[in-house]
Structure formats: structure tokens, C-alpha cells
N, C-alpha and C positions, 0 to 999 in steps of 0.2 A: 603542301599539296592537298591535305585533307580539307582545309578551308576553301581552297580553290574549287574543288569538286562540288562542294555545296553551292557555291556561288554559280557555277555553271548550270547546275540543275535548276536553280532559281531563275536564271536567265531563260532557260529553255521553257519553263512554265510560263514566263511572261510572254514569250513569243506565241505559245499555243493559245493563251487567253486572248491575245490580240488577233488571232486568226492566222498567224504565220505557221511555218513548218519548222520543227526542230528535230535534229537527228540525235538519238540517245544511244550510247554504246550499250552493248549487251542485249539479251533477249527481252522482248516486250512482256510486261506483266499481264496476267489474265484479266480481261475486262469483265466486270460484274455488272449485270443488268437484270432486272426482275419485274414481275407483276404479281400482285397479291389480290386474291378474292377472299374476303372475310365475310362469313355468313353466320349469323346467330341461328342456332337450331331450336332453342327454347329460351324463355325468359319468364321465370316464376315470381319476379319481384323479390329480389334478395339473392337469388341464385340464377345462373344461366349457363348455357353451353354454346360453343361456336366451333365451326369447321373453318380451317384456313388452308387455302390452296396456293402454293408458291410455284410460279413458273420461272424457270431460269431462261431469260432472254439474252444472256451473254454467253461467255465461254464456259466450257464444261468445268464443273467443280468436283473436287474429291472430298470436300467437307463443307458444311454450311452452318450458319447460325442466323436465325431470324430474330429480330428484336423490335420492340415498340415500347412506347410509354403511354400509360393510361392517363386520361384527363381527370378521372375521379378516383373513387375508392376501390375499384375493381381489383380482385386478386384471383390468380389462377390457383385452384384447389387440387387439381389433378388433370393430367393430360395423357395423350397417347401419340405414338409414332415420332416422338422427339423427347429429348432430355430437357424437361421444363424447370425453370427457376424464376424467381422474382425477387428483386431488391427494391423496396419502396414502390414506386410506380413503374419501374423498369422491368420488362419481361424479356426473357431469353428462351428460345427453343432451339437446341442444338441437335444435329443429326444423331441418329442411332447408328450402330455399326453396320446394320443391314440396309440402311437407306442413305449412306453418306455420299455416294456417287450421284451427282445430279447433272446429267448431260445437257448440252446446249439444246434449248427448246423443251426440255423435259420438265415435268411438274411433280411435286410431292404434296400429298395431302396429310394434314395433321389436325389435331383438335384438342379441346380441353373443356372442362367444366370450371365455373368460377363463382364467386360471390361478390356482392356489392351492397352498398347502402346509398340511398338517394337516387340519382339517375345513372343510367348505364349507356354511355355514349361510346359508339364504335371508335377504335383507334383511327387517328387521322393519317398517320405515317408509319410505314414499315421499312426496315432496313435489312438487307441480306448481306452478311459479311461486312457490315458497316456502310453499305451503299444504299441510298434511299431508292425504294421501288416506285415505279409508276403505276397508274391505274389501281390505286388502293381503295378508292371509294366506290362501292357497288351502286349501280343505278337503282332507282325505285322499282320494285317488282312485287307481284302477288305471291304469297306463300300459301299453298293449298295442300292439306294433308287429310286423308290419303288421296291419291289420284285415281285409285280404283276402289270402288265402294260395293260391298256385298249387302244387299237389302233383302231380308227375309220376306217371302211372299206373305202378304197380309200384315206386314209390319213396316217399320221405318229404320233408317240409319242416317247418319250425318257425317259431313266432312267439315273441317275447320279452315277458316280464311283469316289471314292477317297480312300486314305489309312488311316489306323487308326493312324499310328505314322510315324515320319520322318525316311526315309531310309538313309543308308550310301552311297548308289549308286543308279543309275537309276533302276526303276522297270517297266517292260513291262507287261501290262494287256491286255488280248485278250478275245474277245467274240466269241463264236461259236454257230451256230444254231443246235438244236437237234431235237428230235422227235416232231411231231405235224403237224399242218396245213402248207403246203408249201407256201401258199399265204402270210404268215408272214415271212418277210425277213429282214436281216440286212441292214441298211443304213450306215451312217457315224459313225465312232468311234469304228470299230471292233478291232483296235489295238491302245492302249493308252500308253503313256510314262509318268511316274511320276518320278520327280527328287527330290533331297533333298530340292529344293526350292519351288516346286509346289505341293508337295504330298498331301496337305490339300485343294487344289482347285479342286472342283468337275469338271469332264469332262463327257460329255454326249455321250450316245450311242443311235442311232436312229433305230427304228423298223418301217417298212412300212407294211401296209395291202392292198393287191391288191383287186380290185373289183372282186366279184365272183357271181355265180348265186344262191347259196344256201342262206338259212336264218338262218344259225347256227352261234352262237358265239363261234367258234372254237378257239383253243389255240396252242401255241408252246413253248417249253422250250428253253431258251438261257442260256448258261453257261459262267460265267465270271471267268477267271482263271489267275493265275500267279505262276511261279515256286516257290515251297516251301510253298505256302499259300493255305488255304482251299478255294475251289471254292465256288461260290455263284450262285444259279439258279434264273432266272427271268422268270415268266410265263407271256407271252404276250397273251392277249385275244382279238380277233377281235370283235369289236362292229358292228355287222351286220346291214346294212341299208335296207335290204329286209324284207318286212313285209307281213304277211298274215292276213286275217280277220277270227278270230275264231268264232265258233258258240256262239250265245248269251247265257249267263248263265254259260259258262265254266270259270274255274279259269285261267285267262290269265297272261302272264308275265307282261304286262303293262295295268292296268285297265283304263288308260286315252286314250289309243289308240283307234281310230275309235268310240269314245263315245262322248256324249254331257254331259255337267256338270249341275247338279241340281241347280236351282235358288231358294234360300231361300225366300219364299213369305214375311216373316217378314222384312228381310233386304231390299228386293226390295221395299217394301212400304216406308221405311224410306228414301232410296236413291231417290226414285221418288218424294218424298215430298220436297226435297232440290232443289233449283234453279239449273238447269243444270244436276241434278242427273239422269235423264232418260237416259243419254248417257252411263251410266255404269250399270244401274239397272238390266239388264238381265245377268250380269256376275255371274258365279258360285263362291260361297264363302263357307267357312267352317262353320259348325254348332258346337258350343261349348257346350259339356256336362260337365260343370264345377262344378256341385254339384249334389247331389242325386236327389233333387227336379226337376232338369232339365230333368230327364228321363221321368217323367210323364207329365211335363208341368203344365200349369195352365190356368185359364180363359183368361189370357192376354198374354200367351206365349206358343208356340207350343212345345210339347214334342217329344221324339224320334219316337214314332209310327206315330204321326201326320206328321212329316217330311217324313218318309218313304212312307206314304200313298200319300202325295203330290208328291213325286218322281215317284210313280206309275202312277199318273195322267199325269205328264209330259212325262213319258215314253210312255204312250199310244198315245200321240199326236206327238211323236218324229220319227215316221217311223220305220225303221229297226235298227237304231243305238241305242245301250244301253245307259242308263243314269248312270253316276258315281256321287254318293252322298258322301260327305266328313264329317266325324265327328271327333272332337277332344276329345280324352279320357283323362280327366284331373282332377283327384281328389285323387291322392295318399295322404296317411297320411303324414303330415309335407310337404305338397306340396310347391314347389318353396321356398325351405328352406333358401335361401340366400336373398330373397326379402320379401316385406311386402304387396305391392299393390295387388298381386294375391295369397296371402296365402289362403289355402283352409279350409274346414270345419272339416276335420278329423285330429286327433292328434295320434301319435304313442302311447303316454303314456295313451291314453284313448281308448284302444282296436281298434285303427284306422285301422290296417291292416285287421283284421277280418271283420270289417264293410265295408271296401273297396271291399272285395271279395263278401260278401253276399248281401250287400245293393246297391252296385254300379255295379260291373262287371257282376255279375250273371243276374240281370234283363236286362242289356243292351244286353248280349249275347242271352238271351231267346227271346227278341223281334227281334233282327236281324236274328235269326235262324228260324223265322216264314216262312214256305214255300211260302207264298204269295209274299215275297220279293226276291225270288230266282233269278229273272231275273235282279235285280239291281246289280250294282257293288258298293259295300260299302267300301270306303277307310277310314281307321281309322288312325289318328295321335296319337301316344302313348306317353303320359306324357311328355310334353314340359319341357326342361331344367333339367330333373331329374337326369339322369346318369351323365351328365357333372358336376353337382354340387358335386358329390362324388369324382371328380378328383381335383377340384380347390378350393372348399369352405369348407373344413373340419375344418377350424378355426371357423366356425359358429356352435354353439351348436346344432341347429335344424338339420343341415346337418350331424354332427357327429352322432347324434341319428339315422338318416336315414341310415347311413352306418353300425354302430355297431349292430343295430337291424336287419339289412337285409331287412328292410321294402320296400325300393325302388326296390331292385332287385327282391325280392319275389313277390311284387305287380305287377311288369311288367311281370314277368314270368307267373303269374296267368292270367293276361289279354291276353297274347299271346296264352296260352294254350286254353283259352275259345274262343277267336275270330278266331284263325287260324283254328279251327275245323269246322268252317262254310265256305263252299266252295266259296261263293260269297263275302266274307269279305277279305279285303286286309289290312295288317298291316305295318305301316311306323313308325319306331322309330325316335324320335327327336334327332338330332345330333348337336344342338346349331348352331354356326355360326363362320365364320373365325376370327372375332374379339375376340373370346373367346377360341377357340380350335386350332387356327392356329399356335401356337408355338409348336415346337417339344416336349416340356415338357408336353403339354396337348394332342397333336395330337395322338401319339401312345397309351398312357395310356387310353384315351377315347375309342379308337377302341378296345383295349384289354378288357375293362370292358363291352362294348356292346356285344362283341363276347362271353365272358364267361357267360353273362346273357342269351343270346339266347341259348347257348349250354346247359344250365340247364333246358330248356323246353322239353316237351315230344317229339316234332318234331325237336329239335335242331335248327340249323340255318335256316332250312326250314320254321320255324314258322314266319319268317320275310320276307315281300315282298319288303321292301326297307327302305329308310331313308329320312328324310327331314331336310333341314337346313334353317336358317333365319326365323323361324316361329315367326310371330309377331314382327320382327325386321326390321332394316333399312339399313343393309349392302348392298352397291351397287352391282348389278349383275356383272357388268364389269366396271373397270376403263379404259377408252379408251385412256388416255394420258400418262400413265406410267404402267409398270409391275413390278413384284418383281425383275426382272433382270435389271431394269433401273439404271443408275448411274448419279450422279451430281458431277462434278469435280473429277471423278474417284472413288467416294465413293458410295457404294450401298445405295439405298433408304431405305433399312432396318434400317439404322442408323437414319432416320428421327424420330421426335417426334411422328408423326401420325402413321407410320408403326410400330415403336418401336420393331424392330427385329423380327416381325412376318414373316412367310414364305409366306403369302398370302395378297394380297391387295384388293381382291374382292371375291364375293361369288361363282361365277361359277368355277374359278380355284380351290377354296377350296373344293367345293362339288365333283368335278371330282377326285381330289387327295384323298379325304377321302374315296370315293367309292373304289378306287384302294387299299387303306390301309385295308378297311373292307374285300375285297376279299382275300387279303393276310392273313387276320386274320381268314379265314375259311368260309366266306359267298360265295354263288354260284356266278359264273361269270355273270349271268344274272341279278344280283341285280340292282335295279334302284334307282335314287335319285329324290327328289322333292326339289324345291326352292320356298319359299314364296316370291312372287314379289309384294305383295299388296301395299307396301309402300316404295319401294326402287328405285323409278324412278329418283328422284332428278333432275327434270326439272325446267322450269321457267327461269326467268331473271337472276338468280344467277348461272346457270349452265355454267361451263367453256366451251369455244368453241375450245380450243386447249391447247397444253402443254405450261407451263410457260417458259419464256426465262431466268428466274433468275438462277444465279449460286450459290445462297444460298440455301442449302438443304431444310430447313423447308419452306422457301418461295416458292420454286419450287413445293413442294408437296401440300402445302395449296392452291396455285393458280391453280394447275392442277387437283386436285381431284374433282370428281363430288359429292361424299359423303360429304355434307356440315355440318355434325355434328361437334360440338366443340371437341368431343372426341369419339373414336369408342366404348367406354364403355357406352355411353349414349343410353338409350332405350325407354324412356317414352315420348309419344306424342311429337315427335321431330319437332321443328320449321323448316320450309323450306322443309319438306319432300313432296314427290309427289307419285302418283300412278306409279307402275312399269309396266313391261311387262304384257300384258293380259294373262290369263290362256291359255296354249298351250301344246299339247301333243308332246313328243319326240323332244324338241327344240334344243338339243345339245347332243353330245356323252355322254352316260351313264345316261342321265336324262330321267325319265318317264314323267315329266311335269314341267312347271311353273304353280304355283297354287296361289290362293288368300285364304289362310287359315284364316288369320286375316281379318275379314270383315272391309273394310275401313269405318271410321266413328265411330268405337267402341273404346272407350277410353282404354288406357293402365293402367290408374290409376288416382286417384284424386290428384289435385295440392295442396289440403289442406285436413285436417282431416274431414271425413264425417261419421257420425254414420250410421251403416247398420247392417242387419241381414244376410249378405252373407259371413261373415268370412274374409272380405277384409280390410287390414290395410292401414295405411297411410305410403307411402314410400317417403322419402325426394327426391329421384331421379325423382319424378314427380313434384317437387316444383321448379319453374323457378328461385327462389331466392337462392336456396341451392348452396353452393360453392363446393360441391362434397366430394369425399373420395378417397382412394387409388385405387379403381376400375376404376375411370374415371380421374385419374391423378389430383385429387383435382381441377377439372374444374367446371364451371357452367353446369347445366344439359341440357340446351337448350330445356327445356320442354315448351309447350304452357300453358298459364295461364287459370284459370277458368275451369279446366277439371273435369268431373264427375268421379264416381267410374269406375273401370275397367269393361269393357263390356257394359257400358251404352253409349247411343248415344251422340256424341260430334260433333255438327254441324260445329263449327269453324274448327275443324280438317278435316272434310269431304270436306269443301270448299277449304281448303288449298291443300289437296291431289289432287283434280281435277285441281286446278290452276297450280300446279307444276308437272302434269303428264308427264312422258316420257316413251314411245312415247306420244306426246301431244294428248289430246282429240279433236275430230272434233268440 
């Protein structure tokens, strides 16, 4: 009987193949059908990245595996949103637990970085659960980045153009100026030629903004086109350098312009008590509301209202200039889900989101909305590291819970709704830093998540006044001795171990580019950026004085970079760090200010476990003896020893920061 059943099945298959109809006992198996879009996001000659979108055009799946075979030497070196593996030329991407379900018609996005030698040909065939997918070869198209360009008045900026796939003959791509501000004009690159050899090498088009008398951030559309291809539009926005002084109390575009910064009396007292600390004691720093109890304060610590009252006193002695006071809003449930040193007091599983709204955000908004504080400019930094964690760290259970429950997104939306409604409150969403979000695989998705979060508020993107990068971090503002376009022996510095295929080597270029991406994602052209420069100066005796002369890639980078961390993923009480640029309004195109949000001298976390009632755990990344993990390339942490709990005063760190300040202290 067993043999007979096999023969029956074979006969049934023959009938189907001939176009007949066969009846098969039992339930029908799920039909698998799929489409795949494979898009290279970058290719540096030896390394590359790609995004893969898989659409299920068949029956719903409870688990999936995408496979393909390389034609050459390509190898997946790391990926996201799937469990990646490779054997020989065969690649497998299996679902994660959180994206295993793929309904009929649904799509899943995943991606990876890879390496290769020789040529880098796209995969020809993909299979989903063993079934070959259709529509796997993308049509030729123009790749233009960015599609919104900020051009400083009196200066220039450029966007890059390349082709999606290799053409069989030369392709001419032209840019034409369309409607908008005539002060924005084309410079070089209005006509580009791509060949079968250089199709994947980006070529730049330059846009110039002439000086004018107005103070408008006007714009103009530029169209990039080629015969037979879909054209792409770039919106160039002039970053006007003419300013006016608005009436005190109005909601202005840049709350730091024409204002003085609030000096926290508590931090000032600690700084002044340090030898040499009086040199910086009158610098404006952020006030961290990192737990519910911080709102009311205590007998030994000023609360929110006490700080606002002190700001009023400073404002009264300040003449006509308004005072800008900065608060860090930082108590989401499952806060800092991928770290331990700054874990918060609220848990999603313990009604944390409801408590966040009623016990934390509501009282903060009520105090800030007191009419007596209406003349102050209150700048708020919204939930450090939160949204970026939902892009890169979903392998951490606490981050998965933050995503699947919606707690991070809903909590931030609630905070924006409450705070934006107060006319003199300014909201800045945290956008991590270049050493976290600088890769294409993180850059675009983070901007998209931020934009969708803001779009879900009552006022939409208008509920956000700007964004901040490098909060409480150490990324150098500018690397003076090399850029992302530098080469060593004809190879891009992106191949170095330090840069690690990132598209940015410093914080200023990242912040400006991320601003452009955010504008392209729906935020207004006047949106501004902040950069926390409190600990990214990297001065002192170990600061390089010029570029290395080495022709060895890693030696050149390590000897040239001013960021002296062992690895760009190290973040806790870094040895050798120094104070950075002093707070300054409108220091560069697209920036509202350089700020000191992390008060110098306040610890990032304890170097060993310390019992506490502040909800702060022990993170090995603060232990100088720890040899690291995948996030910092399994390197030593570079942390200072004998550090106290996060937020507590760390005298040794404060002295180091002053000693290594750049610009140097008097």
C-alpha cells in the first residue's frame, strides 16, 4: 500500500503537468509565491551593503527563509532583521522571532553588509522557503542622495548620482533647475555620463546659494533625468544667514539665538569646588529629569520648579536677552533598553507607560505651563537613545518589548503632544550619533521611524523643533586630518577598522546630513540640529597635529584621528576625553547650537556594581577591565576606573576633561 500511494501521487503530478485535474486526499499545502527587490545601498569596491524587500504573494507564512547563491566571491559579513548565514556561495536569511509571520501580500525588509573581490554582481535568483521568486531583477533607475539638500547662503552643497544597475552602453544624466528661488543655481555636474565601468561610482552635482537680502529659507526644485528612466527631484533649501531679533516670549525658530544659557547653580557649585573649575563654572548645561522624584526635587537637590525659578532670577539680571534653560526628558518605561548603567525606574510590564504619562510627563508639562515662566525659552531633549534602539537592538528582549508594545513611540508622542502645546517650550528629539546611525542601514530607517512617530502626534511634524546628536557621547565634532572621501593607497578610509564602512567620520557632517534626511522625510526646512560638545574635544598632549604619513590604512587612521577612543562604540567615562566647543548659537549651517547637555563631571555609569535605589544597573561597558562585545568590536572599554553611579559627581573625570579641553581652557 505504501508503494501504491507513491505511484498515485506521481500519476496525479503527471495529470497536473499535462493540464489535467487531479483530486488529492487531505488538505492542500500552502502555496508559496514571492517577489524580491534587491537594492545595493553602497559599494566601496571591496565592501558593500544591500537592502532586500521580500513580498509574500502566496498564502500566509508562519516562518520563512530567503536563500540565494552568489555568482562571485561576495560574502555577508553582518545583517539585520534576519538570522543570516552563508556556506560557500549560498546565503540564507531566516526570520527572527518577531517577524516570523508573513501574511498574504505582506512584505518584510531586511538587509546586510558584505565584502567581495573582483566584481559585485547582484543575485539573479531568490528562493523563499525553497520556491523561486519572480521579479527579482530590479529595473534600471537613478539613485540620488540626498533628495533634500541644505545649501548655506553664500555657499554650495552637492548631491550624489549613480545608477542602480550596470548599463550595456553609456547613460547620460542631466540636472535642470525648476521652480523656486532663482538664487539657488546649478554649479558643476549638470550633465553626467555613466559607463558600463563607472555606473556604480557616485558623481556629484553642485548647487550654489547666492547672498540675498531676505531672511527666508527658500527652496528650488532640481530635476535629475535620463532618457527612459524615472526622473528624481531634489529640493534645495537655502539656509539663510540673515537674522532678526524676535520679541521675547514668542516661539522662535532657534531658541538659542540672541539668548543666554541658564547656569545650573548645583553644577556650578560642584565645578567651582574643583581646582580650576571656575574657568567653566558659568557655562550652561542640561538639567536631567531622569526619574519621577527629580521633578519635585529634595532637600539636597533642586526640582523642576526650583530650576525654573532660578532661571527667572538669572533672566531678571540678564538685560533684554532671554534665557534658554535646557531639560532632559528621560524616563520612558524600559528606558535605555540595550544598556544597564542608565536603566530607568519604569517597566512596561508593570504599567510603566501609564505611569510615564500621568506621574512623569503630566506634572512636567503642568509646571512648565505656569504663566510665570512664559518669558523663558525652555528647551527639552526628548528621550535619549530610545528610537534608535528600535532600529538596531531588537535582539535585546527589553527593546523588543518596547517595540512590540509601542511604549517608546506612544510615550514620545505623548510627551510631544503635551510639551509642544506650551508656546515657550522647544522639543528636540534625540538622534543618537554618527558611530551608531551613520551606516545607510541605520540612517534611513531611523529617520523614517522618527518621522512616523512625529506624524502620529496632534500637530504632526510641527510638534518637533529640532534634533540633537551625540548626547552624553564622545564623537569628535570634526576630524580635521581626514574625511570620508580620503583614500590611502587608492582605498577609501571606509575600509579601515575604525571607520568600518560608516559614511561619516565625525559628528558635524553626520548631523547636517541627517537633518537633510529628516527634511526629506517630512520635517520643515527650518528644522534645526543640536550637537552635545560637552566631552568631544579630544585635546591635550595626545591630540594629533597633522595627518599621518603612513601608507598602511589602519595606521594612517589611528595616527590621524583626534577621537582617541579604542573603538567608536565605547561610551562610558572615556579615558583621554576633553571638553569640546563651548555652547554657541548657530555655529554652522543647519545647526541651532552647540550645547553641553551632559554636564561635565557627571559619571556615565559605575565601573563596578554599586547598590542603589535609582534603578541603575551595572554595565560592563563602564568597567575598564572588560574586554568588550560585538558592539565595540570585542575591545577594551577605555573607561576610567573608580567611577560612581551615572549622574553622580566624578572628580577625576572632570579634571581630565579640563586638562584635555579643545579649544584649550585659559
